[in-house]
matplotlib code that plots the C-alpha trace (Angstrom):
import matplotlib.pyplot as plt

x = [-22.4, -24.6, -26.8, -24.8, -26.0, -27.4, -25.9, -28.4, -26.9, -29.9, -28.4, -25.2, -24.8, -22.3, -22.1, -20.0, -17.5, -18.8, -16.8, -17.5, -15.3, -16.6, -15.7, -17.3, -17.7, -19.5, -17.1, -16.6, -13.1, -11.5, -9.5, -12.6, -12.9, -9.2, -9.6, -12.8, -11.0, -8.1, -10.7, -12.4, -9.1, -8.5, -11.9, -10.8, -10.7, -14.5, -15.1, -14.7, -13.4, -15.8, -15.6, -11.9, -9.3, -9.2, -12.9, -14.2, -17.8, -18.4, -17.1, -18.2, -18.5, -21.3, -20.1, -21.7, -22.3, -19.2, -21.0, -17.9, -16.9, -20.3, -20.5, -17.3, -18.6, -22.1, -21.1, -24.7, -25.2, -26.8, -29.3, -28.0, -26.5, -29.4, -31.9, -31.0, -31.0, -28.1, -28.6, -26.1, -27.2, -25.8, -27.1, -26.4, -23.0, -24.8, -25.2, -28.7, -29.9, -28.4, -30.1, -33.4, -32.9, -32.1, -35.2, -37.2, -35.8, -36.5, -40.1, -40.9, -39.4, -41.4, -44.6, -43.9, -43.1, -39.3, -36.8, -33.5, -30.9, -28.2, -26.6, -23.0, -21.2, -18.9, -15.3, -14.3, -11.1, -12.1, -8.5, -8.5, -10.9, -10.9, -11.7, -15.2, -16.1, -14.8, -16.8, -20.0, -19.6, -22.4, -22.0, -22.1, -24.1, -25.0, -28.1, -29.0, -32.7, -34.6, -38.0, -39.6, -41.0, -38.7, -37.5, -39.3, -36.1, -37.4, -34.6, -36.1, -39.3, -37.2, -35.3, -38.6, -39.8, -36.5, -37.0, -40.5, -39.0, -36.3, -38.8, -41.1, -38.2, -37.1, -40.6, -41.0, -37.7, -38.7, -42.0, -40.1, -38.1, -34.9, -33.4, -31.3, -28.3, -29.3, -30.7, -29.8, -29.9, -27.2, -28.3, -30.6, -30.4, -29.8, -27.3, -25.2, -23.9, -22.7, -19.7, -19.5, -19.0, -18.1, -14.5, -12.1, -11.8, -8.4, -9.8, -12.5, -10.5, -8.7, -12.0, -13.5, -10.7, -12.8, -12.6, -9.1, -10.3, -9.5, -12.8]
y = [204.4, 206.4, 205.2, 205.4, 204.1, 200.6, 200.3, 200.4, 200.5, 198.6, 195.5, 195.8, 193.0, 190.6, 187.1, 184.0, 183.6, 181.7, 180.5, 178.6, 176.4, 174.8, 173.5, 175.2, 171.8, 170.3, 167.4, 165.8, 165.8, 165.3, 168.4, 170.4, 169.0, 169.7, 173.3, 173.7, 172.7, 175.1, 177.9, 177.1, 177.4, 180.8, 181.9, 180.9, 184.6, 184.7, 182.1, 182.3, 180.2, 178.2, 177.4, 176.5, 177.8, 174.6, 174.4, 176.5, 177.8, 175.8, 175.0, 172.8, 172.2, 171.1, 168.9, 167.0, 163.4, 161.4, 158.4, 156.3, 156.7, 155.7, 152.7, 151.6, 152.1, 150.8, 147.5, 146.3, 148.1, 151.5, 152.6, 154.8, 158.2, 160.6, 157.9, 157.6, 160.1, 160.3, 161.6, 162.9, 162.4, 163.6, 161.1, 160.5, 159.0, 156.4, 153.3, 152.4, 156.0, 156.1, 152.8, 154.2, 157.2, 155.1, 153.0, 156.2, 157.3, 153.9, 153.8, 157.3, 156.7, 153.5, 155.4, 157.8, 155.0, 155.1, 152.4, 152.7, 150.9, 150.9, 152.8, 153.4, 155.1, 157.8, 157.4, 160.4, 161.4, 163.3, 164.0, 166.5, 168.9, 170.7, 169.3, 170.9, 169.9, 166.3, 166.0, 167.2, 165.6, 163.4, 160.0, 160.7, 158.4, 158.3, 156.5, 155.9, 156.3, 154.7, 155.7, 152.5, 152.9, 155.9, 156.2, 159.2, 161.1, 164.2, 164.9, 168.3, 166.5, 163.9, 166.6, 168.0, 164.7, 164.2, 167.6, 166.5, 163.3, 165.2, 167.6, 164.8, 162.8, 165.9, 166.6, 162.9, 163.1, 166.1, 164.5, 161.5, 163.7, 164.1, 167.6, 169.2, 168.2, 164.6, 164.4, 166.7, 166.2, 168.3, 167.2, 164.8, 165.0, 163.1, 165.8, 167.0, 166.1, 168.3, 167.6, 170.0, 170.3, 172.5, 173.0, 175.3, 175.1, 173.5, 170.7, 169.5, 167.2, 165.7, 165.0, 163.4, 161.3, 160.2, 163.8, 162.9, 159.8, 160.4, 158.9]
z = [-94.7, -97.2, -99.9, -103.1, -106.5, -106.0, -102.6, -99.7, -96.2, -94.8, -96.5, -94.4, -91.9, -90.5, -91.9, -92.0, -94.8, -97.9, -100.9, -104.0, -106.2, -109.4, -112.9, -115.8, -117.6, -114.7, -114.3, -110.9, -109.5, -106.1, -106.9, -106.3, -102.7, -102.1, -103.4, -101.3, -98.2, -99.0, -99.6, -96.3, -94.5, -96.2, -94.6, -91.1, -90.1, -90.6, -87.8, -84.1, -81.2, -79.0, -75.3, -75.6, -77.9, -79.9, -80.6, -83.5, -83.7, -86.9, -90.4, -93.2, -97.0, -99.3, -102.2, -105.0, -103.9, -104.9, -106.5, -107.0, -103.4, -102.1, -104.3, -102.6, -99.0, -99.7, -101.3, -101.4, -104.7, -105.2, -107.9, -110.7, -109.6, -109.0, -108.2, -104.5, -101.7, -99.3, -95.8, -93.3, -89.7, -86.3, -83.7, -80.0, -79.1, -76.8, -79.0, -77.8, -78.3, -81.7, -82.6, -81.4, -83.6, -86.7, -86.1, -85.9, -89.3, -90.8, -89.5, -90.7, -94.1, -94.4, -93.6, -96.4, -98.9, -98.8, -98.1, -96.4, -98.6, -95.9, -93.0, -92.4, -89.5, -90.8, -89.6, -87.6, -85.6, -82.5, -81.7, -84.5, -82.7, -79.4, -76.0, -75.9, -79.4, -78.8, -75.6, -77.2, -80.6, -82.1, -83.8, -87.5, -89.8, -93.5, -94.9, -98.5, -99.3, -102.1, -103.4, -104.8, -108.3, -109.0, -112.6, -114.0, -114.5, -112.8, -110.3, -109.2, -108.1, -106.4, -104.4, -103.3, -102.0, -100.2, -98.5, -97.4, -96.0, -94.2, -92.5, -91.5, -90.0, -88.0, -86.8, -85.7, -83.9, -81.9, -81.0, -79.8, -77.4, -79.3, -79.1, -81.8, -79.7, -80.1, -83.6, -86.5, -90.3, -92.0, -95.5, -97.3, -101.1, -104.3, -105.4, -102.6, -99.1, -96.2, -94.0, -91.1, -87.3, -84.4, -85.5, -87.2, -91.0, -90.8, -88.6, -91.0, -93.2, -90.2, -88.5, -91.6, -93.1, -96.1, -97.5, -98.5, -100.5, -104.2, -105.3]

ax = plt.figure().add_subplot(projection="3d")
ax.plot(x, y, z, "-o")
ax.set_aspect("equal")
plt.show()
C-alpha cells in the first residue's frame, strides 16, 4: 500500500469489528438494542473461534443504561437517572469467593465515600455458549453505586469519579490476590453498561436473556 492523499499506510492494522446504532433525537428505545445485536451478528466474520468450535473469542455491546429496566430489577428504589452509577462485575463462580469479592468492592467503595445501593446476580444461560466458555465463565453481578451528597448536576464530573472508583477497586482486588480471571469490571458508569463475554456474536442475547426485555 502506498501513501496516497490523506492515506498513510502506517495506520493500516488489523482490528475487531465495531458498529454503531443511534437515534438522532437521542431517545431511548429497545429497538436500538435489537438493532445493535443484529449489527453485532453481521460482524461475526470479524471474530474468531476459541478453544472449541462453539466458543468465540469475544463479543459484546455497550448500551445506554435502561433506567426503567433497572428500576424494575432494583425494587429498593434508585435515585434519578444519571445520579447513580451502575457497575458490571465478572466474579468467581465459587459462591464464597464471589462473596469475598463483593465485600472487597463494598469496603473500597466505603473508603472512597460511596455507598452500594444493591447487588443483583445477572441471569445467564450457560447452555448458549461453547463448552470451553461455559467451563470458564464467571458469575456476573451488577451493583448500583450512590455518591452521598450528589446533586450538583455535573454528570461529566460524576463519570470521572466513577472511573476513579473503578480503578481503585481493581487495584485493591489485585492486591487481595484476585486475578483478571477471578475479578474483572467490564463497566462502571452513570451513562452506559457493557454486556459481553467469551462467545460468538449470535450467542450474546441467549447468554444474557434480559437483553430481550422490552424495557
